[in-house]
C-alpha positions as CSV (number, residue, x, y, z in Angstrom):
1,M,85.9,81.6,106.1
2,F,88.9,83.3,107.9
3,N,90.4,84.7,104.7
4,A,87.1,86.0,103.4
5,L,86.5,87.7,106.8
6,L,89.9,89.4,106.6
7,S,89.2,90.5,103.0
8,E,85.9,92.0,104.0
9,L,87.6,93.8,107.0
10,C,90.1,95.4,104.7
11,R,87.3,96.5,102.4
12,R,85.4,98.0,105.3
13,L,88.4,99.8,106.6
14,G,89.3,101.2,103.2
15,Q,92.5,99.3,103.1
16,T,94.1,97.3,100.3
17,E,94.6,93.5,100.8
18,E,98.4,93.9,100.6
19,S,98.6,93.2,104.3
20,L,97.0,89.8,104.0
21,H,99.2,86.8,104.1
22,S,99.0,83.0,104.7
23,E,99.0,83.5,108.5
24,G,96.5,86.3,108.7
25,L,96.7,90.1,108.6
26,D,99.3,92.7,109.6
27,L,97.8,96.1,109.1
28,P,99.4,99.5,110.0
29,L,96.7,101.8,111.4
30,G,97.9,105.2,112.3
31,P,100.5,104.9,115.0
32,F,99.6,101.2,115.7
33,S,100.0,97.9,114.0
34,L,97.1,95.5,114.1
35,H,97.8,91.7,113.8
36,I,95.1,89.1,113.3
37,R,95.8,85.3,113.4
38,Q,93.6,82.2,113.5
39,R,94.5,78.8,115.0
40,D,92.1,75.9,115.6
41,E,89.1,78.2,114.8
42,L,90.1,80.7,117.4
43,V,90.8,84.2,116.1
44,T,93.3,86.4,118.0
45,L,93.8,90.1,117.4
46,F,96.6,92.0,119.0
47,I,98.2,95.5,118.9
48,P,101.7,96.0,120.4
49,L,101.7,99.1,122.5
50,G,105.5,99.3,123.2
51,N,106.9,99.7,126.7
52,V,104.0,101.6,128.3
53,E,102.5,101.6,131.7
54,P,98.9,101.1,131.0
55,R,96.5,102.9,133.3
56,S,93.3,100.8,133.0
57,L,91.1,99.1,130.4
58,A,87.8,100.8,129.6
59,T,84.5,98.9,130.0
60,L,85.3,95.3,130.8
61,A,81.7,94.3,130.2
62,D,82.2,94.7,126.5
63,W,82.3,91.4,124.6
64,P,84.7,90.0,123.7
65,S,86.8,91.5,126.4
66,L,90.1,93.2,125.7
67,Q,93.2,91.9,127.5
68,L,96.6,93.3,128.4
69,S,99.7,91.1,128.6
70,R,103.4,91.8,128.9
71,S,105.9,90.1,126.6
72,G,109.2,88.7,127.7
73,E,110.8,91.9,126.3
74,G,108.6,94.1,128.5
75,E,106.3,95.2,125.6
76,T,102.6,95.5,126.4
77,L,100.2,93.8,124.1
78,L,96.5,94.7,123.9
79,W,94.6,91.6,122.6
80,S,91.3,89.9,122.3
81,R,90.3,86.4,121.2
82,E,87.0,85.0,119.9
83,W,85.9,81.8,118.1
84,L,85.8,82.2,114.3
85,E,82.2,80.9,114.1
86,R,81.0,83.8,116.3
87,L,82.6,86.5,114.1
88,D,81.3,88.2,111.0
89,A,82.8,91.2,109.2
90,E,80.7,93.8,111.1
91,L,81.7,92.3,114.5
92,L,85.3,92.0,113.5
93,A,85.4,95.7,112.3
94,S,83.7,96.8,115.6
95,L,86.3,94.9,117.6
96,V,89.1,96.5,115.7
97,E,87.6,99.9,116.3
98,R,87.3,99.2,120.0
99,M,90.9,98.0,120.2
100,L,92.2,101.0,118.4
101,Q,90.3,103.4,120.7
102,Q,91.6,101.5,123.8
103,A,95.2,101.5,122.4
104,R,94.9,105.3,121.9
105,D,93.6,105.7,125.5
106,L,96.2,103.5,127.0
107,T,99.1,105.2,125.2
108,A,97.9,108.8,125.4
109,T,100.2,111.1,127.4
110,A,98.3,114.3,126.4
111,P,94.7,114.9,125.4
112,I,93.9,114.0,121.7
113,T,93.2,117.0,119.6
114,E,91.2,117.1,116.3
115,S,94.4,118.0,114.4
116,Q,96.0,114.7,115.3
117,E,95.9,112.0,112.5
118,W,93.9,108.9,113.5
119,P,92.6,106.4,111.0
120,P,88.9,107.1,110.4
121,F,86.4,104.7,111.7
122,S,82.7,105.2,111.4
123,I,81.2,101.7,111.9
124,Q,78.2,102.5,114.0
125,G,75.4,100.5,115.5
126,S,77.1,97.1,115.7
127,S,76.4,95.0,118.7
128,W,78.7,92.3,120.0
129,H,75.9,90.3,121.5
130,K,74.9,87.8,118.9
131,V,71.5,86.1,119.6
């Protein structure tokens, strides 16, 4: 199920499956690198942000919540974790979109202009709250 979910995510993002490997997915997206792993049915997504002083996370009420951690080398990681059984391709793509937007917000030193190159994401209308 995990591999099929990652394949579908690549398709939705317009990416090839070259970034898929036995441990998960390592995908360069604009200035960021998205990593997705699964262990014991728990899916973890993370984006290394480098040595930044994050200002604040956006809406903490979003599910699943986004987290910030510092590595031993002083690098900040933006990450989220959810059970595999609760994810589908639409929800995973929406989480990736939220994480990339948050990574942009946390690392921005100047306002983003339309001329800057960001990967296009237009996944609309997805809800994180599964019933």
